[in-house]
C-alpha positions in Angstrom: 13.5 25.6 13.1 15.5 25.3 9.9 16.5 21.7 9.1 20.2 20.9 9.5 21.7 19.3 6.5 24.1 16.4 7.0 27.4 16.0 5.2 26.8 13.5 2.4 28.7 10.2 2.5 30.4 10.8 -0.9 31.2 14.3 0.0 32.9 13.1 3.1 34.8 10.3 1.5 35.9 12.2 -1.6 36.3 15.7 -0.4 37.5 14.8 3.1 38.0 17.9 5.2 36.6 20.1 2.5 33.1 18.6 2.8 30.7 20.7 4.8 27.0 20.6 5.6 24.9 20.8 2.5 27.6 19.7 0.1 26.4 17.9 -3.1 27.8 14.7 -4.2 31.5 14.5 -4.8 33.2 12.3 -7.5 30.7 9.5 -8.3 31.3 5.9 -8.6 30.9 5.6 -12.4 30.8 1.8 -12.6 30.6 -1.1 -10.2 33.3 -3.8 -10.2 31.0 -6.2 -8.3 29.2 -9.0 -10.0 25.8 -8.1 -11.4 23.0 -9.9 -9.6 20.2 -8.5 -11.6 19.1 -5.8 -14.1 15.6 -4.3 -13.7 13.4 -1.4 -14.6 12.7 -0.5 -11.0 14.7 -1.3 -7.9 13.0 -0.7 -4.6 15.2 -0.7 -1.6 13.6 -1.3 1.8 10.6 -3.6 2.4 8.6 -1.7 4.9 5.1 -0.4 4.1 6.6 2.3 1.8 8.6 -0.3 -0.1 5.7 -2.6 -0.4 3.6 0.2 -1.8 6.4 1.1 -4.2 7.0 -2.5 -5.4 3.3 -3.1 -5.9 2.8 0.2 -7.7 5.7 -0.4 -10.0 4.9 -4.0 -10.8 1.2 -3.3 -11.4 2.3 -0.5 -13.9 4.2 -3.1 -15.9 7.8 -2.5 -14.9 10.2 -5.3 -14.1 10.5 -4.7 -10.4 12.8 -6.0 -7.7 12.2 -5.3 -4.0 15.2 -5.9 -1.6 15.1 -6.1 2.2 17.8 -6.7 4.8 15.5 -8.6 7.1 14.1 -12.1 6.5 10.6 -10.8 6.0 8.7 -7.7 4.6 6.5 -5.3 6.5 9.0 -3.2 8.5 7.5 -1.9 11.7 4.1 -3.4 10.7 5.8 -6.8 11.1 8.5 -6.4 13.6 6.5 -4.3 16.2 4.7 -7.6 17.1 1.1 -6.4 16.5 1.1 -2.6 16.5 -1.6 -1.5 14.1 -0.8 0.0 10.7 -2.7 3.3 10.9 -4.4 5.2 8.1 -4.8 2.2 5.9 -8.5 2.8 5.4 -9.2 6.4 6.6 -12.9 6.8 7.3 -13.3 3.1 6.6 -12.9 3.8 2.9 -10.5 2.1 0.4 -7.5 4.3 0.0 -6.0 2.7 -3.1 -5.8 -0.6 -5.0 -2.4 -1.2 -3.5 -3.6 -0.7 0.1 -6.6 -2.9 -0.6 -4.5 -5.7 -2.2 -2.4 -6.0 1.0 -5.6 -5.9 3.2 -7.3 -8.5 1.1 -4.4 -10.9 1.2 -4.3 -10.7 5.0 -8.1 -11.1 5.1 -7.8 -14.3 3.1 -6.3 -16.0 6.2 -9.4 -15.3 8.3 -10.4 -13.6 11.5 -7.3 -14.8 13.3 -5.1 -12.8 10.9 -6.8 -9.3 10.9 -9.4 -7.1 12.5 -10.4 -3.8 10.7 -10.6 -0.6 12.8 -11.8 2.9 12.0 -8.8 3.6 9.8 -6.3 1.1 11.0 -5.8 -2.7 10.6 -4.9 -4.9 13.6 -2.9 -7.9 12.5 -1.2 -11.0 13.7 2.2 -10.3 12.2 3.0 -13.9 11.3 0.0 -14.0 8.9 0.9 -10.5 7.7 4.4 -11.5 6.7 3.0 -14.3 4.4 0.2 -12.1 3.1 2.7 -9.5 1.9 4.4 -12.2 -0.1 1.1 -13.1 -1.6 0.5 -9.5 -2.6 3.9 -9.2 -4.2 3.4 -12.4 -6.1 -0.1 -11.3 -7.3 1.4 -8.0 -8.6 4.3 -9.8 -10.3 7.0 -8.1 -8.2 10.2 -10.0 -7.5 11.9 -9.8 -4.2 15.0 -10.7 -2.2 15.5 -10.8 1.6 18.8 -10.8 3.5 20.2 -8.2 1.1 21.4 -4.8 2.4 22.2 -1.8 0.3 25.8 -0.7 1.0 26.6 1.7 -1.9 25.2 3.2 -5.0 26.4 3.5 -8.6 26.1 6.9 -10.1 26.9 7.9 -13.7 26.6 11.5 -14.9 24.6 12.5 -11.9 22.1 9.7 -12.4 21.8 6.7 -10.1 22.0 3.5 -12.2 22.3 0.8 -9.6 22.8 -0.2 -6.0 25.5 -2.3 -4.4 24.1 -5.0 -2.1 25.8 -6.9 0.7 25.0 -10.6 0.2 26.3 -13.9 1.6 28.3 -14.1 -1.7 29.9 -10.8 -1.1 29.1 -7.4 -2.7 26.8 -7.6 -5.8 25.2 -4.9 -8.0 21.7 -4.6 -9.2 21.4 -2.3 -12.2 18.2 -0.3 -12.5 16.7 2.3 -14.8 15.1 3.9 -11.7 15.6 3.4 -8.0 13.2 4.0 -5.2 14.6 4.6 -1.7 12.2 3.3 0.9 14.9 2.5 3.5 13.4 5.0 6.0 17.0 6.3 6.7 17.5 7.5 3.1 20.4 5.1 2.9 20.5 4.9 -0.9 20.2 8.6 -1.4 23.0 9.2 1.1 25.3 6.6 -0.6 24.5 8.2 -4.0 25.5 11.6 -2.8 22.0 13.2 -2.8 21.6 16.0 -0.2 19.9 14.8 3.0 18.5 16.6 6.0 18.5 15.8 9.7 17.8 17.7 12.9 20.0 16.0 15.5 18.8 18.1 18.4 15.2 17.0 17.9 15.3 13.4 16.7 12.3 11.3 17.7 13.0 8.3 19.9 13.4 4.7 19.0 11.3 1.9 20.5 11.7 -1.8 20.9 8.3 -3.5 20.8 7.4 -5.9 23.5 5.0 -8.9 23.3 3.3 -10.4 26.4 1.6 -13.8 26.7 -0.6 -15.4 29.3 -2.6 -12.3 29.9 -6.0 -12.9 31.5 -8.3 -10.1 30.1 -11.0 -11.0 32.7 -8.6 -10.0 35.5 -6.2 -7.6 33.8 -6.7 -4.4 31.8 -4.0 -2.6 29.8 -4.1 0.2 32.4 -3.1 -2.4 35.1 -0.1 -3.4 33.1 0.9 0.2 32.5 0.6 1.0 36.2 2.8 -1.9 37.1 5.4 -0.8 34.6 5.4 2.8 35.8 5.6 1.7 39.5 8.8 -0.1 38.6 10.6 3.0 37.5 12.2 3.5 40.9 13.9 0.1 40.7 14.3 -0.1 37.0 15.7 3.2 35.6 15.6 2.3 31.9 11.7 2.3 32.0 10.6 5.3 30.0 8.7 8.1 31.6 6.8 8.7 28.4 3.7 7.2 26.8 2.6 3.5 26.7 0.2 1.9 24.3 -0.9 -1.6 25.3 -3.3 -3.6 23.1 -4.2 -7.3 22.3 -2.6 -8.8 19.2 -5.2 -9.0 16.4 -8.0 -11.2 17.7 -6.1 -12.8 20.4 -7.4 -12.6 24.0 -4.2 -13.5 25.8 -1.4 -12.0 23.8 -0.6 -8.3 24.0 1.9 -5.9 22.5 3.4 -2.8 24.0 4.4 0.3 22.1 6.1 3.1 24.2 8.3 6.2 24.3 11.4 4.0 24.0 14.7 5.9 24.2 13.0 9.3 24.9 14.8 9.5 28.3 18.2 8.5 26.8 18.8 11.7 24.9 18.8 12.3 21.2 20.1 9.2 19.4 21.0 9.1 15.7 20.2 5.7 14.4 22.6 6.2 11.5 25.5 6.5 13.9 26.8 2.9 14.4 28.0 3.5 17.9 24.9 5.3 19.0 22.6 2.8 17.3 24.3 -0.2 18.9 23.9 1.4 22.3 20.3 2.2 21.7 19.5 -1.4 20.5 21.2 -3.0 23.5 19.8 -0.6 26.1 16.3 -1.0 24.6 16.6 -4.8 25.0 17.5 -4.2 28.7 14.6 -1.7 28.9 12.2 -4.3 27.7 13.4 -6.8 30.3 13.0 -4.3 33.0 9.4 -3.6 31.9 8.6 -7.3 32.1 10.3 -7.6 35.5 8.2 -4.7 36.8 5.0 -6.4 35.6 5.8 -9.8 37.1 6.9 -8.2 40.4 3.5 -6.6 40.9 1.4 -7.5 43.9 -1.4 -8.5 41.5 -1.4 -12.3 41.0 -2.9 -11.8 37.5 0.1 -9.8 36.5 2.6 -12.2 38.1 1.6 -14.9 35.6 2.3 -12.8 32.5 5.1 -14.0 30.4 7.5 -12.2 28.1 6.7 -13.7 24.7 9.0 -11.7 22.4 10.9 -8.5 21.7 11.1 -7.0 18.2 14.1 -8.0 16.0 15.2 -4.4 16.2 14.1 -1.1 17.5 11.6 0.8 15.4 13.2 4.0 14.2 11.0 7.0 13.8 13.4 9.5 12.3 16.9 9.9 10.8 17.8 11.4 7.5 15.3 12.8 5.0 16.1 13.4 1.4 16.1 17.0 0.3 13.6 17.2 -2.5 12.5 19.9 -4.9 9.9 20.8 -2.3 10.1 20.4 1.5 6.8 19.6 3.3 6.2 21.6 6.5 4.2 21.5 9.7 2.2 24.4 8.2 1.3 22.3 5.1 -0.1 19.6 7.4 -2.0 21.9 9.8 -3.6 23.9 7.0 -4.4 20.9 4.8 -2.6 22.3 1.8 -3.2 21.0 -1.7 -0.8 21.0 -4.6 -1.3 20.9 -8.4 1.4 18.1 -8.6 -0.2 16.0 -5.8 0.7 12.3 -6.0 -0.5 11.2 -2.5 -2.2 12.5 0.6 -1.6 12.1 4.3 -4.1 11.9 7.1 -4.1 11.3 10.8 -2.3 13.3 13.4 0.9 15.2 13.8 2.7 12.5 16.0 6.1 13.3 17.5 6.4 9.6 18.6 7.3 10.3 22.3 9.8 13.1 21.6 10.2 14.8 24.9 8.5 18.2 25.0 6.6 17.7 21.8 2.8 17.6 21.6 0.5 15.1 19.8 -1.6 17.5 17.8 -4.3 17.6 15.1 -3.7 18.2 11.4 -5.8 18.2 8.3 -5.6 15.9 5.3 -2.9 17.4 3.0 -1.3 16.6 -0.3 2.2 15.3 -1.0 3.5 16.9 -4.1 5.6 15.0 -6.6 8.4 17.4 -5.8 8.6 16.0 -2.3 9.4 12.4 -3.5 11.9 13.6 -6.1 15.5 14.2 -5.1 16.4 17.9 -5.7 19.5 17.3 -7.8 20.2 13.6 -8.3 18.5 11.9 -11.3 17.0 8.5 -11.4 16.0 8.5 -7.7 12.6 8.7 -6.0 11.8 8.3 -2.3 8.9 7.0 -0.3 7.9 6.7 3.3 9.4 8.6 6.3 12.5 9.8 4.4 10.6 11.9 1.8 11.4 15.6 1.7 10.0 17.2 4.8 11.0 19.2 7.9 11.3 17.5 11.2 7.8 18.3 12.2 6.5 17.8 8.6 7.9 14.3 8.8 6.0 13.6 12.0 2.8 14.5 10.2 3.1 11.6 7.8 4.8 8.6 9.4 1.7 6.5 9.8 2.1 3.3 7.9 -0.8 3.9 5.5 0.6 7.3 4.6 4.0 5.7 4.0 2.5 3.1 1.7 0.7 5.9 -0.2 4.0 7.8 -0.9 5.7 4.6 -1.7 2.9 3.7 -4.1 3.3 7.1 -5.9 7.1 6.7 -6.0 6.8 3.2 -7.4 4.4 4.2 -10.2 6.5 7.2 -11.1 9.6 5.0 -11.2 7.9 2.5 -13.5 6.5 5.1 -15.9 9.9 6.8 -16.1 11.6 3.5 -16.8 9.1 2.4 -19.4 9.3 5.8 -21.1 13.1 5.7 -20.8 13.3 9.1 -19.2 14.4 10.3 -15.8 11.7 10.9 -13.2 12.4 14.7 -13.3 11.1 14.7 -16.9 7.9 12.7 -16.2 4.7 14.5 -16.8 2.8 14.8 -13.6 -0.7 14.5 -15.2 0.4 11.1 -16.6 1.5 10.0 -13.2 -1.8 11.3 -11.6 -3.9 9.5 -14.2 -2.2 6.2 -13.4 -2.6 6.7 -9.7 -6.3 7.5 -10.2 -6.6 4.3 -12.1 -5.2 2.6 -8.9 -8.0 4.2 -6.9 -6.2 7.3 -5.5 -8.6 10.1 -4.9 -7.0 13.6 -5.2 -10.4 15.4 -4.7 -10.9 15.2 -0.9 -13.1 18.2 0.1 -13.1 20.0 3.4 -16.3 18.1 4.4 -14.3 14.9 4.4 -11.4 16.2 6.5 -12.8 15.2 9.8 -14.2 11.8 8.8 -10.9 10.6 7.3 -8.6 11.3 10.2 
């Protein structure tokens, strides 16, 4: 299905009724009247795994780098999902890049209580993770701010030159030679007038993570918890009919987290729509409560003692806007394991629709991400990383694992740094120079067919 293109924010505000799907940016904001908070080489917006990869990549390349995040901590879903494993961090048990390894090593420094390594994933206690990410950023020399939200962009002669942030002192501007959008929702690209894509009739659901405590593993298995939840659907209608994933937190025996199909029964919800997002957040909070009530009302005494320890600070959003790049990654690229001459990252794992009703969890092959897919098609000075890179709806589902998002963020951050240091726009950056720097950071672009299976 052909992706539908959303009306850009600037096109809507400036052109009014004349704006239609696919419009490019209208009249740009040529200067910001807001106080300048900082001036940097590379500004990374969004502190999830993609943003962490971008900030570490840019700072390690020698650029003056600032990472901004609207929450009080970094990590995105890796931190606010209460223990859900970041997948594809070490595919096949092999180091993926110096950036991935730096984050893992900083978490490992806090001991066995902080992290357990899986086949390709890492299982973490999120409180240790939040601090370890700060340690990694400090080690790389990246500066960072929390409680700052991007609310607009500054564009001059079709080049983004800064981002307007909402702060406790009002609106302030950060000037930047290059900007990396790792917001997940392509917020900065949208504000700047870059063309974005969405498919409103096929959006993946959102999920509020749930944490349980006082679980007795000797008497209770994850399947027992899931059965109790599903049995409660008759009484509690918000409980999803979709998948459940229930696992212990890192190396804890008595604390569990639940990932599930979330809003999949609530219809297609666009998390960029303030009314729809508010409804989804509030209904998801009620949904979590109903799940816990169903567990505690079980006939099993071991389940009756389980306590609701926490709910995530917000729903985890799987899909909204995606930036239209020079190349759009597709489902076919993922399933055929395509390679590209301008590869800057690769994605592994499975094609995961995240609980989307009617969609199937299917296999894919390791495939390249070309530079053209992290480069906005028309707007200069902007790179993207994470789940909002240029891809179709299904192409995006093939790469949303957190290790894959960190990889595209890493590539975008290095590209942004090299462009800033060379005083050129990313569009003019020589891809071999970027690839050489990424190889120096441990990225392997020569994965043969014999490794496809082992690295899933």
